[in-house]
C-alpha positions in Angstrom: 6.2 28.9 -24.8 7.0 27.4 -21.4 5.5 24.7 -19.1 4.0 24.7 -15.7 3.6 21.8 -13.3 0.0 20.9 -12.2 -1.7 18.4 -9.9 -5.4 17.7 -9.9 -7.1 15.1 -7.8 -10.5 13.7 -6.9 -11.7 11.1 -4.4 -13.3 7.8 -5.7 -17.0 8.1 -5.0 -18.3 4.9 -3.5 -15.9 2.8 -5.6 -17.7 3.5 -8.9 -15.6 6.3 -10.3 -13.1 5.1 -12.9 -9.9 6.9 -13.9 -11.5 7.9 -17.2 -14.5 9.4 -15.4 -12.3 11.2 -12.9 -10.1 12.6 -15.8 -13.1 13.8 -17.7 -14.6 15.5 -14.7 -11.3 17.2 -13.7 -10.5 18.1 -17.3 -13.9 19.7 -17.9 -13.5 21.7 -14.6 -10.1 22.9 -15.7 -11.3 23.9 -19.1 -14.2 25.8 -17.5 -11.9 27.5 -14.9 -9.0 28.3 -17.3 -10.7 28.5 -20.7 -10.1 26.7 -24.0 -7.5 29.1 -25.4 -4.6 26.9 -24.4 -1.4 27.5 -22.6 -3.0 27.5 -19.2 -0.4 25.2 -17.6 -3.2 23.0 -16.2 -4.9 19.7 -16.8 -7.0 21.5 -19.4 -4.0 21.1 -21.8 -4.0 17.3 -21.5 -6.0 15.1 -23.7 -5.4 11.8 -22.0 -3.5 10.1 -19.2 -1.3 7.1 -18.5 -1.8 5.1 -15.3 1.2 3.9 -13.3 0.6 1.5 -10.4 2.4 2.6 -7.2 3.2 0.7 -4.0 0.7 1.1 -1.1 3.1 3.3 1.1 3.7 5.9 -1.7 2.3 9.4 -1.3 1.6 11.6 -4.4 4.0 14.3 -3.1 6.7 11.8 -2.5 6.3 10.5 -6.0 6.4 14.0 -7.5 9.5 14.8 -5.5 11.1 11.6 -6.8 10.2 12.5 -10.4 11.7 15.9 -10.0 14.9 14.6 -8.4 15.3 11.9 -11.1 14.8 14.6 -13.8 17.1 17.1 -12.2 19.9 14.8 -11.0 19.8 12.3 -13.8 19.6 8.6 -13.5 22.9 7.7 -11.9 24.1 10.9 -10.3 23.8 11.4 -6.6 22.8 14.7 -5.1 25.4 14.4 -2.3 28.8 13.0 -3.5 29.9 12.6 0.1 27.3 9.8 0.6 28.2 7.1 -1.9 25.9 4.5 -0.3 22.8 6.6 -0.7 20.4 5.5 -3.5 20.3 7.4 -6.7 17.2 9.4 -7.5 16.3 6.7 -10.1 16.6 4.0 -7.4 14.2 5.9 -5.1 11.7 6.3 -8.0 11.9 2.6 -9.0 11.2 1.5 -5.4 7.9 3.5 -5.5 6.6 1.8 -8.6 4.9 -1.6 -8.8 6.8 -2.1 -12.1 10.3 -0.5 -11.6 11.0 -1.0 -15.3 8.4 1.8 -16.0 10.6 4.5 -14.3 11.9 5.9 -17.6 8.3 6.1 -19.1 6.8 7.9 -16.1 9.7 10.4 -16.2 9.0 11.0 -19.9 5.2 11.4 -19.4 5.7 13.6 -16.3 7.9 16.1 -18.2 6.1 16.1 -21.6 4.1 19.3 -21.7 2.2 18.1 -24.8 1.7 14.5 -23.9 -0.7 12.7 -21.5 -0.9 13.4 -17.8 0.5 10.9 -15.3 -2.3 9.2 -13.3 -1.9 7.3 -10.0 -4.5 5.9 -7.7 -3.5 6.4 -4.0 -5.8 5.8 -1.1 -9.0 5.9 -3.2 -7.9 9.2 -4.8 -7.2 9.7 -8.5 -4.2 12.0 -9.0 -3.3 13.5 -12.4 -0.1 15.5 -12.6 2.8 16.5 -14.7 3.8 19.5 -16.8 1.5 21.3 -19.2 2.1 24.1 -21.8 1.8 27.6 -20.4 
């Protein structure tokens, strides 16, 4: 079987919604929408999440792009060999994280179709994303 990328998000409601509450609500919705049979390629396939703190200027789409680039290009390779001073995809990803040493872990969780979803809180929105079995 394969894997599909997914992204589910919800806004924090008056500061009372925790990441766990947000996950449970989005997970229940995905299970309702896509069924319980498995292989939906959605948040319904995830049974938990891991939170990664990101810096205030990070966008979820910028983070996902950085994860895809770090996965595709590798840790040290540069997409454009003619620009030796450009940062590597791993450099870009590490600059987005509050704890740069967690870059390897977020890549692993993002790409693990059977593991937990990646969770970030950006601008009072809970974002859950990664790959899921499909």
